Phi, psi and omega in degrees: 000134180272129180274154179286139179296134178274171176301320179297321177298313181295320178297317180297320177298316178296320179297319179295314178300318180295318180299320179297313179296318180298317180293324176294319178297317178296323178297317179297316178298315181296316180295338178273001176098006179279140179265338181221158173239143180230139176212167176233153175205160179289147177287148176077018182253167174299325179299317178301313180297320179298311182296319178298315180293333182271005175095008176286145182252131176288126180245000178163185179227145174277168181301329181274007178093352178299140178274136176259120179250151176225146177229131177280113185285333183287331182253338186256351189290133176237130181274128175235124182282000000 
């Protein structure tokens, strides 16, 4: 019998899909000659927790409270096909 996907299952699938897209974006930036990637996200969100767990470093805050994250592409980049 196949069990119904739980909320946690669906969240994990979304996290995996996002990680694949994020790594592809980082690959494009690295191949274009960029050494770092920078992004912002709201504080206290799943996105914030995801980026911290994925090795992004907080480098500051915007006036509206958004967290500014940076990732070193030369040492942190993982290729996903």
